[in-house]
C-alpha positions, -999 to +999 in steps of 0.1 A: +859-018-402+844-004-433+861+023-453+851+060-448+821+054-471+789+063-452+768+036-470+793+009-463+797+020-426+759+017-421+757-017-439+786-030-418+769-017-386+736-034-395+754-067-404+771-066-370+738-061-352+721-089-373+749-113-364+746-103-327+782-089-327+774-058-306+810-050-298+816-046-336+784-026-340+795-004-311+828+003-329+808+021-357+792+045-333+808+078-323+814+082-285+791+113-288+764+096-309+728+109-305+701+084-310+664+094-311+633+071-313+598+077-324+584+086-290+610+111-282+632+087-263+669+094-268+703+079-261+735+098-257+753+070-240+766+043-264+766+016-236+729+022-228+720+020-265+738-013-269+722-026-238+688-017-253+697-036-285+704-067-265+667-068-255+655-074-291+660-105-311+655-088-344+670-086-379+670-059-405+653-067-439+664-037-459+640-025-486+658+007-498+689+027-490+692+064-499+726+082-496+732+119-497+767+128-488+772+118-451+735+111-447+721+076-451+684+068-450+672+032-446+637+018-452+635-016-437+614-042-419+626-050-384+618-087-381+615-103-346+600-137-337+568-120-326+564-089-348+576-074-380+575-036-382+584-011-409+611+013-399+628+044-414+662+054-399+683+084-408+720+080-401+746+107-401+782+097-405+812+119-398+849+109-399+840+072-403+816+070-373+779+072-369+772+104-351+734+104-352+705+080-357+669+090-359+643+063-363+606+063-368+582+033-366+549+024-351+560+017-316+525+004-307+535-028-324+560-035-296+537-026-267+523-061-261+559-074-260+569-051-232+542-064-208 
C-alpha cells in the first residue's frame, strides 16, 4: 500500500483499478467512503461501488493532478472500448484512506451503452 501521501494513494488506487485488481483498489477506500456521481447517484457501501466498477472495462488516461493537502483533483480521460469521456474527480484522503470521491462527467456519453 502507498505511504500516507494523498497523491500516491490516489495514483496507487487508479493503478489497481486499471489493472483490474479491485481487491487492492478496495483497500485504499475507507469503510465509510462517500462517492458521488454527476447525476446525484451516490455510494456509501464500498462493496456496491466495487461491483459497479466491474461493469466498466475502462482505463484512466490522466491529464493533470492537483494536490492541496489531503485533497487530490484529477483531470483524465476515462477510456473504454466504446467511448472516451473526460472526467474530473475530487478525492479526499484521511489517515491513508480515500474518504470521499466526487466525479463529474457527461453521463450522456454512456447512455447508449446501458441499453
